[in-house]
Every structure is written in C-alpha cells, then in structure tokens.
mmCIF file of the N, C-alpha and C atoms, coordinates in Angstrom:
data_MODEL
# 
_entry.id   MODEL 
# 
loop_
_atom_site.group_PDB 
_atom_site.id 
_atom_site.type_symbol 
_atom_site.label_atom_id 
_atom_site.label_alt_id 
_atom_site.label_comp_id 
_atom_site.label_asym_id 
_atom_site.label_entity_id 
_atom_site.label_seq_id 
_atom_site.pdbx_PDB_ins_code 
_atom_site.Cartn_x 
_atom_site.Cartn_y 
_atom_site.Cartn_z 
_atom_site.occupancy 
_atom_site.B_iso_or_equiv 
_atom_site.pdbx_formal_charge 
_atom_site.auth_seq_id 
_atom_site.auth_comp_id 
_atom_site.auth_asym_id 
_atom_site.auth_atom_id 
_atom_site.pdbx_PDB_model_num 
ATOM 1   N N  . MET A 1 1  ? -117.292 85.466 -100.582 1.00 0.00 ? 1  MET A N  1 
ATOM 2   C CA . MET A 1 1  ? -116.187 85.131 -101.078 1.00 0.00 ? 1  MET A CA 1 
ATOM 3   C C  . MET A 1 1  ? -115.328 85.890 -99.867  1.00 0.00 ? 1  MET A C  1 
ATOM 4   N N  . VAL A 1 2  ? -114.161 85.192 -99.308  1.00 0.00 ? 2  VAL A N  1 
ATOM 5   C CA . VAL A 1 2  ? -113.289 85.924 -98.279  1.00 0.00 ? 2  VAL A CA 1 
ATOM 6   C C  . VAL A 1 2  ? -111.894 86.162 -99.100  1.00 0.00 ? 2  VAL A C  1 
ATOM 7   N N  . THR A 1 3  ? -110.885 86.779 -98.357  1.00 0.00 ? 3  THR A N  1 
ATOM 8   C CA . THR A 1 3  ? -109.901 86.541 -98.963  1.00 0.00 ? 3  THR A CA 1 
ATOM 9   C C  . THR A 1 3  ? -109.195 85.995 -98.159  1.00 0.00 ? 3  THR A C  1 
ATOM 10  N N  . ALA A 1 4  ? -108.131 85.059 -99.099  1.00 0.00 ? 4  ALA A N  1 
ATOM 11  C CA . ALA A 1 4  ? -107.097 83.881 -98.546  1.00 0.00 ? 4  ALA A CA 1 
ATOM 12  C C  . ALA A 1 4  ? -105.899 84.468 -99.221  1.00 0.00 ? 4  ALA A C  1 
ATOM 13  N N  . VAL A 1 5  ? -104.800 83.076 -99.068  1.00 0.00 ? 5  VAL A N  1 
ATOM 14  C CA . VAL A 1 5  ? -103.378 83.403 -99.380  1.00 0.00 ? 5  VAL A CA 1 
ATOM 15  C C  . VAL A 1 5  ? -103.298 81.915 -99.889  1.00 0.00 ? 5  VAL A C  1 
ATOM 16  N N  . VAL A 1 6  ? -102.259 81.760 -101.045 1.00 0.00 ? 6  VAL A N  1 
ATOM 17  C CA . VAL A 1 6  ? -102.427 80.661 -101.760 1.00 0.00 ? 6  VAL A CA 1 
ATOM 18  C C  . VAL A 1 6  ? -100.865 80.025 -100.791 1.00 0.00 ? 6  VAL A C  1 
ATOM 19  N N  . ARG A 1 7  ? -101.057 78.837 -100.158 1.00 0.00 ? 7  ARG A N  1 
ATOM 20  C CA . ARG A 1 7  ? -99.956  78.241 -99.495  1.00 0.00 ? 7  ARG A CA 1 
ATOM 21  C C  . ARG A 1 7  ? -99.148  77.739 -100.464 1.00 0.00 ? 7  ARG A C  1 
ATOM 22  N N  . VAL A 1 8  ? -99.481  76.776 -101.707 1.00 0.00 ? 8  VAL A N  1 
ATOM 23  C CA . VAL A 1 8  ? -98.743  76.446 -102.464 1.00 0.00 ? 8  VAL A CA 1 
ATOM 24  C C  . VAL A 1 8  ? -99.299  76.158 -103.624 1.00 0.00 ? 8  VAL A C  1 
ATOM 25  N N  . TRP A 1 9  ? -98.895  75.941 -104.956 1.00 0.00 ? 9  TRP A N  1 
ATOM 26  C CA . TRP A 1 9  ? -99.156  75.491 -106.023 1.00 0.00 ? 9  TRP A CA 1 
ATOM 27  C C  . TRP A 1 9  ? -98.592  74.889 -106.970 1.00 0.00 ? 9  TRP A C  1 
ATOM 28  N N  . HIS A 1 10 ? -98.981  73.667 -107.368 1.00 0.00 ? 10 HIS A N  1 
ATOM 29  C CA . HIS A 1 10 ? -98.363  72.685 -107.826 1.00 0.00 ? 10 HIS A CA 1 
ATOM 30  C C  . HIS A 1 10 ? -98.336  73.167 -109.358 1.00 0.00 ? 10 HIS A C  1 
ATOM 31  N N  . ALA A 1 11 ? -97.717  73.957 -110.191 1.00 0.00 ? 11 ALA A N  1 
ATOM 32  C CA . ALA A 1 11 ? -98.443  74.191 -111.606 1.00 0.00 ? 11 ALA A CA 1 
ATOM 33  C C  . ALA A 1 11 ? -98.362  73.049 -112.452 1.00 0.00 ? 11 ALA A C  1 
ATOM 34  N N  . ALA A 1 12 ? -97.237  72.046 -112.398 1.00 0.00 ? 12 ALA A N  1 
ATOM 35  C CA . ALA A 1 12 ? -97.093  71.035 -113.223 1.00 0.00 ? 12 ALA A CA 1 
ATOM 36  C C  . ALA A 1 12 ? -98.555  69.963 -113.061 1.00 0.00 ? 12 ALA A C  1 
ATOM 37  N N  . ASP A 1 13 ? -99.123  69.743 -112.106 1.00 0.00 ? 13 ASP A N  1 
ATOM 38  C CA . ASP A 1 13 ? -100.119 68.977 -111.651 1.00 0.00 ? 13 ASP A CA 1 
ATOM 39  C C  . ASP A 1 13 ? -101.625 70.014 -111.880 1.00 0.00 ? 13 ASP A C  1 
ATOM 40  N N  . GLY A 1 14 ? -101.924 71.185 -111.526 1.00 0.00 ? 14 GLY A N  1 
ATOM 41  C CA . GLY A 1 14 ? -102.786 72.212 -111.757 1.00 0.00 ? 14 GLY A CA 1 
ATOM 42  C C  . GLY A 1 14 ? -103.306 72.201 -110.591 1.00 0.00 ? 14 GLY A C  1 
ATOM 43  N N  . TRP A 1 15 ? -102.965 72.025 -109.490 1.00 0.00 ? 15 TRP A N  1 
ATOM 44  C CA . TRP A 1 15 ? -103.600 72.062 -108.266 1.00 0.00 ? 15 TRP A CA 1 
ATOM 45  C C  . TRP A 1 15 ? -102.966 72.719 -107.081 1.00 0.00 ? 15 TRP A C  1 
ATOM 46  N N  . GLY A 1 16 ? -103.516 73.099 -105.887 1.00 0.00 ? 16 GLY A N  1 
ATOM 47  C CA . GLY A 1 16 ? -102.592 73.827 -104.616 1.00 0.00 ? 16 GLY A CA 1 
ATOM 48  C C  . GLY A 1 16 ? -103.576 74.030 -103.562 1.00 0.00 ? 16 GLY A C  1 
ATOM 49  N N  . VAL A 1 17 ? -103.116 74.637 -102.659 1.00 0.00 ? 17 VAL A N  1 
ATOM 50  C CA . VAL A 1 17 ? -103.784 74.533 -101.380 1.00 0.00 ? 17 VAL A CA 1 
ATOM 51  C C  . VAL A 1 17 ? -103.745 76.156 -100.755 1.00 0.00 ? 17 VAL A C  1 
ATOM 52  N N  . ILE A 1 18 ? -105.134 76.451 -100.535 1.00 0.00 ? 18 ILE A N  1 
ATOM 53  C CA . ILE A 1 18 ? -105.153 77.934 -100.385 1.00 0.00 ? 18 ILE A CA 1 
ATOM 54  C C  . ILE A 1 18 ? -105.870 78.228 -98.548  1.00 0.00 ? 18 ILE A C  1 
ATOM 55  N N  . ASP A 1 19 ? -105.016 79.229 -98.132  1.00 0.00 ? 19 ASP A N  1 
ATOM 56  C CA . ASP A 1 19 ? -105.640 79.200 -96.682  1.00 0.00 ? 19 ASP A CA 1 
ATOM 57  C C  . ASP A 1 19 ? -106.245 80.509 -96.242  1.00 0.00 ? 19 ASP A C  1 
ATOM 58  N N  . CYS A 1 20 ? -107.180 80.520 -95.473  1.00 0.00 ? 20 CYS A N  1 
ATOM 59  C CA . CYS A 1 20 ? -107.895 81.520 -94.823  1.00 0.00 ? 20 CYS A CA 1 
ATOM 60  C C  . CYS A 1 20 ? -108.422 80.851 -93.339  1.00 0.00 ? 20 CYS A C  1 
ATOM 61  N N  . GLU A 1 21 ? -108.798 81.793 -92.884  1.00 0.00 ? 21 GLU A N  1 
ATOM 62  C CA . GLU A 1 21 ? -109.669 81.760 -91.343  1.00 0.00 ? 21 GLU A CA 1 
ATOM 63  C C  . GLU A 1 21 ? -110.868 80.666 -91.333  1.00 0.00 ? 21 GLU A C  1 
ATOM 64  N N  . GLU A 1 22 ? -111.505 80.873 -92.461  1.00 0.00 ? 22 GLU A N  1 
ATOM 65  C CA . GLU A 1 22 ? -112.933 80.455 -92.871  1.00 0.00 ? 22 GLU A CA 1 
ATOM 66  C C  . GLU A 1 22 ? -112.772 78.439 -92.954  1.00 0.00 ? 22 GLU A C  1 
ATOM 67  N N  . THR A 1 23 ? -111.474 78.570 -93.463  1.00 0.00 ? 23 THR A N  1 
ATOM 68  C CA . THR A 1 23 ? -111.236 76.946 -94.178  1.00 0.00 ? 23 THR A CA 1 
ATOM 69  C C  . THR A 1 23 ? -109.733 76.443 -93.194  1.00 0.00 ? 23 THR A C  1 
ATOM 70  N N  . PRO A 1 24 ? -110.350 76.202 -91.947  1.00 0.00 ? 24 PRO A N  1 
ATOM 71  C CA . PRO A 1 24 ? -108.759 75.610 -91.242  1.00 0.00 ? 24 PRO A CA 1 
ATOM 72  C C  . PRO A 1 24 ? -108.256 74.181 -91.769  1.00 0.00 ? 24 PRO A C  1 
ATOM 73  N N  . GLY A 1 25 ? -106.789 74.292 -91.816  1.00 0.00 ? 25 GLY A N  1 
ATOM 74  C CA . GLY A 1 25 ? -106.377 73.016 -92.302  1.00 0.00 ? 25 GLY A CA 1 
ATOM 75  C C  . GLY A 1 25 ? -106.099 73.280 -94.156  1.00 0.00 ? 25 GLY A C  1 
ATOM 76  N N  . GLY A 1 26 ? -106.329 74.351 -94.341  1.00 0.00 ? 26 GLY A N  1 
ATOM 77  C CA . GLY A 1 26 ? -106.639 74.687 -95.731  1.00 0.00 ? 26 GLY A CA 1 
ATOM 78  C C  . GLY A 1 26 ? -107.596 74.039 -96.952  1.00 0.00 ? 26 GLY A C  1 
ATOM 79  N N  . CYS A 1 27 ? -107.592 74.495 -98.097  1.00 0.00 ? 27 CYS A N  1 
ATOM 80  C CA . CYS A 1 27 ? -108.806 74.236 -98.829  1.00 0.00 ? 27 CYS A CA 1 
ATOM 81  C C  . CYS A 1 27 ? -107.994 73.984 -100.272 1.00 0.00 ? 27 CYS A C  1 
ATOM 82  N N  . TRP A 1 28 ? -108.597 73.036 -100.600 1.00 0.00 ? 28 TRP A N  1 
ATOM 83  C CA . TRP A 1 28 ? -107.743 72.311 -102.122 1.00 0.00 ? 28 TRP A CA 1 
ATOM 84  C C  . TRP A 1 28 ? -108.519 73.006 -102.860 1.00 0.00 ? 28 TRP A C  1 
ATOM 85  N N  . ALA A 1 29 ? -107.699 73.378 -104.007 1.00 0.00 ? 29 ALA A N  1 
ATOM 86  C CA . ALA A 1 29 ? -108.015 74.301 -105.568 1.00 0.00 ? 29 ALA A CA 1 
ATOM 87  C C  . ALA A 1 29 ? -107.391 73.375 -106.581 1.00 0.00 ? 29 ALA A C  1 
ATOM 88  N N  . HIS A 1 30 ? -108.474 73.728 -107.556 1.00 0.00 ? 30 HIS A N  1 
ATOM 89  C CA . HIS A 1 30 ? -107.618 72.570 -109.051 1.00 0.00 ? 30 HIS A CA 1 
ATOM 90  C C  . HIS A 1 30 ? -107.864 74.235 -109.939 1.00 0.00 ? 30 HIS A C  1 
ATOM 91  N N  . PHE A 1 31 ? -106.980 74.004 -110.831 1.00 0.00 ? 31 PHE A N  1 
ATOM 92  C CA . PHE A 1 31 ? -106.672 75.379 -111.806 1.00 0.00 ? 31 PHE A CA 1 
ATOM 93  C C  . PHE A 1 31 ? -107.850 75.570 -112.476 1.00 0.00 ? 31 PHE A C  1 
ATOM 94  N N  . SER A 1 32 ? -109.341 74.371 -112.610 1.00 0.00 ? 32 SER A N  1 
ATOM 95  C CA . SER A 1 32 ? -110.453 74.859 -113.119 1.00 0.00 ? 32 SER A CA 1 
ATOM 96  C C  . SER A 1 32 ? -111.331 75.722 -112.600 1.00 0.00 ? 32 SER A C  1 
ATOM 97  N N  . HIS A 1 33 ? -110.919 76.052 -111.126 1.00 0.00 ? 33 HIS A N  1 
ATOM 98  C CA . HIS A 1 33 ? -111.583 77.134 -110.174 1.00 0.00 ? 33 HIS A CA 1 
ATOM 99  C C  . HIS A 1 33 ? -111.187 78.196 -110.471 1.00 0.00 ? 33 HIS A C  1 
ATOM 100 N N  . ILE A 1 34 ? -110.062 78.574 -111.012 1.00 0.00 ? 34 ILE A N  1 
ATOM 101 C CA . ILE A 1 34 ? -109.264 80.043 -111.081 1.00 0.00 ? 34 ILE A CA 1 
ATOM 102 C C  . ILE A 1 34 ? -110.147 80.676 -111.838 1.00 0.00 ? 34 ILE A C  1 
ATOM 103 N N  . ASP A 1 35 ? -110.738 82.000 -111.821 1.00 0.00 ? 35 ASP A N  1 
ATOM 104 C CA . ASP A 1 35 ? -111.511 82.643 -112.803 1.00 0.00 ? 35 ASP A CA 1 
ATOM 105 C C  . ASP A 1 35 ? -110.556 83.574 -113.246 1.00 0.00 ? 35 ASP A C  1 
ATOM 106 N N  . MET A 1 36 ? -109.903 83.420 -114.386 1.00 0.00 ? 36 MET A N  1 
ATOM 107 C CA . MET A 1 36 ? -109.270 84.410 -115.490 1.00 0.00 ? 36 MET A CA 1 
ATOM 108 C C  . MET A 1 36 ? -109.280 83.629 -116.803 1.00 0.00 ? 36 MET A C  1 
ATOM 109 N N  . ASP A 1 37 ? -108.806 84.456 -117.574 1.00 0.00 ? 37 ASP A N  1 
ATOM 110 C CA . ASP A 1 37 ? -108.358 84.137 -118.819 1.00 0.00 ? 37 ASP A CA 1 
ATOM 111 C C  . ASP A 1 37 ? -107.031 83.418 -118.930 1.00 0.00 ? 37 ASP A C  1 
ATOM 112 N N  . GLY A 1 38 ? -106.724 82.622 -120.320 1.00 0.00 ? 38 GLY A N  1 
ATOM 113 C CA . GLY A 1 38 ? -105.587 81.897 -120.265 1.00 0.00 ? 38 GLY A CA 1 
ATOM 114 C C  . GLY A 1 38 ? -105.005 80.956 -119.283 1.00 0.00 ? 38 GLY A C  1 
ATOM 115 N N  . TYR A 1 39 ? -103.737 80.833 -119.513 1.00 0.00 ? 39 TYR A N  1 
ATOM 116 C CA . TYR A 1 39 ? -103.224 79.963 -118.667 1.00 0.00 ? 39 TYR A CA 1 
ATOM 117 C C  . TYR A 1 39 ? -103.580 80.010 -117.025 1.00 0.00 ? 39 TYR A C  1 
ATOM 118 N N  . ARG A 1 40 ? -104.012 79.203 -116.404 1.00 0.00 ? 40 ARG A N  1 
ATOM 119 C CA . ARG A 1 40 ? -104.605 79.695 -114.945 1.00 0.00 ? 40 ARG A CA 1 
ATOM 120 C C  . ARG A 1 40 ? -103.711 78.978 -114.400 1.00 0.00 ? 40 ARG A C  1 
ATOM 121 N N  . ALA A 1 41 ? -102.823 79.659 -113.303 1.00 0.00 ? 41 ALA A N  1 
ATOM 122 C CA . ALA A 1 41 ? -101.922 79.024 -112.269 1.00 0.00 ? 41 ALA A CA 1 
ATOM 123 C C  . ALA A 1 41 ? -101.771 80.089 -111.023 1.00 0.00 ? 41 ALA A C  1 
ATOM 124 N N  . LEU A 1 42 ? -101.479 79.770 -110.164 1.00 0.00 ? 42 LEU A N  1 
ATOM 125 C CA . LEU A 1 42 ? -101.197 80.722 -108.943 1.00 0.00 ? 42 LEU A CA 1 
ATOM 126 C C  . LEU A 1 42 ? -99.766  80.616 -108.464 1.00 0.00 ? 42 LEU A C  1 
ATOM 127 N N  . THR A 1 43 ? -99.473  81.416 -107.263 1.00 0.00 ? 43 THR A N  1 
ATOM 128 C CA . THR A 1 43 ? -98.247  81.412 -107.137 1.00 0.00 ? 43 THR A CA 1 
ATOM 129 C C  . THR A 1 43 ? -98.251  81.413 -105.563 1.00 0.00 ? 43 THR A C  1 
ATOM 130 N N  . ALA A 1 44 ? -97.469  81.120 -104.654 1.00 0.00 ? 44 ALA A N  1 
ATOM 131 C CA . ALA A 1 44 ? -97.322  80.759 -103.257 1.00 0.00 ? 44 ALA A CA 1 
ATOM 132 C C  . ALA A 1 44 ? -97.386  82.157 -102.678 1.00 0.00 ? 44 ALA A C  1 
ATOM 133 N N  . GLY A 1 45 ? -98.270  82.587 -101.697 1.00 0.00 ? 45 GLY A N  1 
ATOM 134 C CA . GLY A 1 45 ? -98.018  83.924 -100.963 1.00 0.00 ? 45 GLY A CA 1 
ATOM 135 C C  . GLY A 1 45 ? -99.045  84.892 -101.720 1.00 0.00 ? 45 GLY A C  1 
ATOM 136 N N  . GLN A 1 46 ? -99.627  84.503 -102.929 1.00 0.00 ? 46 GLN A N  1 
ATOM 137 C CA . GLN A 1 46 ? -100.490 85.032 -103.540 1.00 0.00 ? 46 GLN A CA 1 
ATOM 138 C C  . GLN A 1 46 ? -101.868 85.296 -102.672 1.00 0.00 ? 46 GLN A C  1 
ATOM 139 N N  . GLN A 1 47 ? -102.472 86.584 -102.585 1.00 0.00 ? 47 GLN A N  1 
ATOM 140 C CA . GLN A 1 47 ? -103.792 86.806 -102.206 1.00 0.00 ? 47 GLN A CA 1 
ATOM 141 C C  . GLN A 1 47 ? -104.866 86.604 -103.125 1.00 0.00 ? 47 GLN A C  1 
ATOM 142 N N  . VAL A 1 48 ? -105.752 86.062 -102.612 1.00 0.00 ? 48 VAL A N  1 
ATOM 143 C CA . VAL A 1 48 ? -106.835 85.794 -103.967 1.00 0.00 ? 48 VAL A CA 1 
ATOM 144 C C  . VAL A 1 48 ? -108.117 85.559 -103.384 1.00 0.00 ? 48 VAL A C  1 
ATOM 145 N N  . GLY A 1 49 ? -109.336 86.293 -103.894 1.00 0.00 ? 49 GLY A N  1 
ATOM 146 C CA . GLY A 1 49 ? -110.554 85.663 -103.513 1.00 0.00 ? 49 GLY A CA 1 
ATOM 147 C C  . GLY A 1 49 ? -111.199 84.230 -103.471 1.00 0.00 ? 49 GLY A C  1 
ATOM 148 N N  . LEU A 1 50 ? -111.763 83.648 -102.572 1.00 0.00 ? 50 LEU A N  1 
ATOM 149 C CA . LEU A 1 50 ? -112.015 82.322 -102.222 1.00 0.00 ? 50 LEU A CA 1 
ATOM 150 C C  . LEU A 1 50 ? -113.289 81.952 -102.032 1.00 0.00 ? 50 LEU A C  1 
ATOM 151 N N  . GLU A 1 51 ? -113.926 81.270 -102.829 1.00 0.00 ? 51 GLU A N  1 
ATOM 152 C CA . GLU A 1 51 ? -115.643 80.609 -102.488 1.00 0.00 ? 51 GLU A CA 1 
ATOM 153 C C  . GLU A 1 51 ? -115.090 79.262 -102.490 1.00 0.00 ? 51 GLU A C  1 
ATOM 154 N N  . TRP A 1 52 ? -115.891 78.529 -101.308 1.00 0.00 ? 52 TRP A N  1 
ATOM 155 C CA . TRP A 1 52 ? -115.515 77.211 -101.094 1.00 0.00 ? 52 TRP A CA 1 
ATOM 156 C C  . TRP A 1 52 ? -116.707 76.135 -100.739 1.00 0.00 ? 52 TRP A C  1 
ATOM 157 N N  . GLU A 1 53 ? -116.373 74.910 -101.010 1.00 0.00 ? 53 GLU A N  1 
ATOM 158 C CA . GLU A 1 53 ? -117.565 74.026 -100.234 1.00 0.00 ? 53 GLU A CA 1 
ATOM 159 C C  . GLU A 1 53 ? -117.037 72.816 -99.344  1.00 0.00 ? 53 GLU A C  1 
ATOM 160 N N  . ASP A 1 54 ? -117.472 72.407 -98.734  1.00 0.00 ? 54 ASP A N  1 
ATOM 161 C CA . ASP A 1 54 ? -117.434 71.358 -97.616  1.00 0.00 ? 54 ASP A CA 1 
ATOM 162 C C  . ASP A 1 54 ? -117.221 70.146 -98.564  1.00 0.00 ? 54 ASP A C  1 
ATOM 163 N N  . ALA A 1 55 ? -116.143 69.251 -98.440  1.00 0.00 ? 55 ALA A N  1 
ATOM 164 C CA . ALA A 1 55 ? -115.672 68.441 -99.521  1.00 0.00 ? 55 ALA A CA 1 
ATOM 165 C C  . ALA A 1 55 ? -114.588 67.422 -98.839  1.00 0.00 ? 55 ALA A C  1 
ATOM 166 N N  . ASP A 1 56 ? -114.328 65.977 -99.110  1.00 0.00 ? 56 ASP A N  1 
ATOM 167 C CA . ASP A 1 56 ? -113.127 65.575 -98.744  1.00 0.00 ? 56 ASP A CA 1 
ATOM 168 C C  . ASP A 1 56 ? -112.474 65.075 -99.754  1.00 0.00 ? 56 ASP A C  1 
ATOM 169 N N  . GLN A 1 57 ? -111.558 66.130 -100.228 1.00 0.00 ? 57 GLN A N  1 
ATOM 170 C CA . GLN A 1 57 ? -110.811 66.218 -101.371 1.00 0.00 ? 57 GLN A CA 1 
ATOM 171 C C  . GLN A 1 57 ? -109.596 66.042 -101.098 1.00 0.00 ? 57 GLN A C  1 
ATOM 172 N N  . ASP A 1 58 ? -108.646 65.173 -101.412 1.00 0.00 ? 58 ASP A N  1 
ATOM 173 C CA . ASP A 1 58 ? -107.203 64.492 -101.204 1.00 0.00 ? 58 ASP A CA 1 
ATOM 174 C C  . ASP A 1 58 ? -106.773 64.840 -99.496  1.00 0.00 ? 58 ASP A C  1 
ATOM 175 N N  . GLY A 1 59 ? -107.511 64.616 -98.739  1.00 0.00 ? 59 GLY A N  1 
ATOM 176 C CA . GLY A 1 59 ? -107.171 64.703 -97.463  1.00 0.00 ? 59 GLY A CA 1 
ATOM 177 C C  . GLY A 1 59 ? -107.661 66.001 -96.586  1.00 0.00 ? 59 GLY A C  1 
ATOM 178 N N  . PHE A 1 60 ? -108.456 66.894 -97.696  1.00 0.00 ? 60 PHE A N  1 
ATOM 179 C CA . PHE A 1 60 ? -108.501 68.188 -96.973  1.00 0.00 ? 60 PHE A CA 1 
ATOM 180 C C  . PHE A 1 60 ? -110.221 68.186 -97.265  1.00 0.00 ? 60 PHE A C  1 
ATOM 181 N N  . LYS A 1 61 ? -110.811 68.838 -95.808  1.00 0.00 ? 61 LYS A N  1 
ATOM 182 C CA . LYS A 1 61 ? -111.881 69.384 -95.549  1.00 0.00 ? 61 LYS A CA 1 
ATOM 183 C C  . LYS A 1 61 ? -112.823 70.242 -96.538  1.00 0.00 ? 61 LYS A C  1 
ATOM 184 N N  . PHE A 1 62 ? -112.066 71.131 -97.246  1.00 0.00 ? 62 PHE A N  1 
ATOM 185 C CA . PHE A 1 62 ? -112.787 71.671 -97.965  1.00 0.00 ? 62 PHE A CA 1 
ATOM 186 C C  . PHE A 1 62 ? -111.999 72.150 -99.588  1.00 0.00 ? 62 PHE A C  1 
ATOM 187 N N  . ARG A 1 63 ? -113.016 72.479 -100.496 1.00 0.00 ? 63 ARG A N  1 
ATOM 188 C CA . ARG A 1 63 ? -112.422 72.302 -102.091 1.00 0.00 ? 63 ARG A CA 1 
ATOM 189 C C  . ARG A 1 63 ? -113.127 73.666 -102.517 1.00 0.00 ? 63 ARG A C  1 
ATOM 190 N N  . ALA A 1 64 ? -111.992 74.647 -103.382 1.00 0.00 ? 64 ALA A N  1 
ATOM 191 C CA . ALA A 1 64 ? -112.525 75.459 -103.766 1.00 0.00 ? 64 ALA A CA 1 
ATOM 192 C C  . ALA A 1 64 ? -113.479 75.597 -104.835 1.00 0.00 ? 64 ALA A C  1 
ATOM 193 N N  . THR A 1 65 ? -114.298 76.463 -104.924 1.00 0.00 ? 65 THR A N  1 
ATOM 194 C CA . THR A 1 65 ? -115.500 76.568 -106.007 1.00 0.00 ? 65 THR A CA 1 
ATOM 195 C C  . THR A 1 65 ? -115.233 77.694 -106.793 1.00 0.00 ? 65 THR A C  1 
ATOM 196 N N  . GLN A 1 66 ? -114.845 78.683 -106.542 1.00 0.00 ? 66 GLN A N  1 
ATOM 197 C CA . GLN A 1 66 ? -114.319 79.878 -107.078 1.00 0.00 ? 66 GLN A CA 1 
ATOM 198 C C  . GLN A 1 66 ? -113.016 80.507 -106.515 1.00 0.00 ? 66 GLN A C  1 
ATOM 199 N N  . VAL A 1 67 ? -111.919 80.788 -107.533 1.00 0.00 ? 67 VAL A N  1 
ATOM 200 C CA . VAL A 1 67 ? -111.015 81.336 -107.086 1.00 0.00 ? 67 VAL A CA 1 
ATOM 201 C C  . VAL A 1 67 ? -110.477 82.677 -108.024 1.00 0.00 ? 67 VAL A C  1 
ATOM 202 N N  . LEU A 1 68 ? -110.628 83.996 -107.294 1.00 0.00 ? 68 LEU A N  1 
ATOM 203 C CA . LEU A 1 68 ? -110.508 85.372 -107.865 1.00 0.00 ? 68 LEU A CA 1 
ATOM 204 C C  . LEU A 1 68 ? -108.902 85.946 -107.839 1.00 0.00 ? 68 LEU A C  1 
ATOM 205 N N  . PRO A 1 69 ? -108.135 85.498 -108.718 1.00 0.00 ? 69 PRO A N  1 
ATOM 206 C CA . PRO A 1 69 ? -107.192 85.764 -108.389 1.00 0.00 ? 69 PRO A CA 1 
ATOM 207 C C  . PRO A 1 69 ? -106.794 87.538 -108.452 1.00 0.00 ? 69 PRO A C  1 
# 
C-alpha cells in the first residue's frame, strides 16, 4: 500500500481519480473500493492509502482495489 492523493471525486456518480507516483496518469477508484463504514466518499486533496491493479478502466491504466481514508 502506498500513500496517494485524491485528484477528484464525483460523489453523485461514486467514483474518482487518485494520484501517486506508482500510478502515472491516475488511478480510477469506485466507492466500493473505499474501506470504511457508512457512506463512502472521498474529497479532492485528501490523502489516502492505495492498493491497485493494472486495468483498462474508463481510459485509466490503473484501478483501485482498496482505498484507506
């Protein structure tokens, strides 16, 4: 797991993009990948823990598998 920063989060749609050195171009994330209780959403600029996989998801080369707020 690496430390990353939320670039943008579309709460109404339940997805966003998270940036770190290991995922150039950004990592696509879905609300279901957020490891927390209750309503799962992130905020732009928020620092998070990130695990990812290589993928072709909506134009992104990486997809989150776990996000820890």
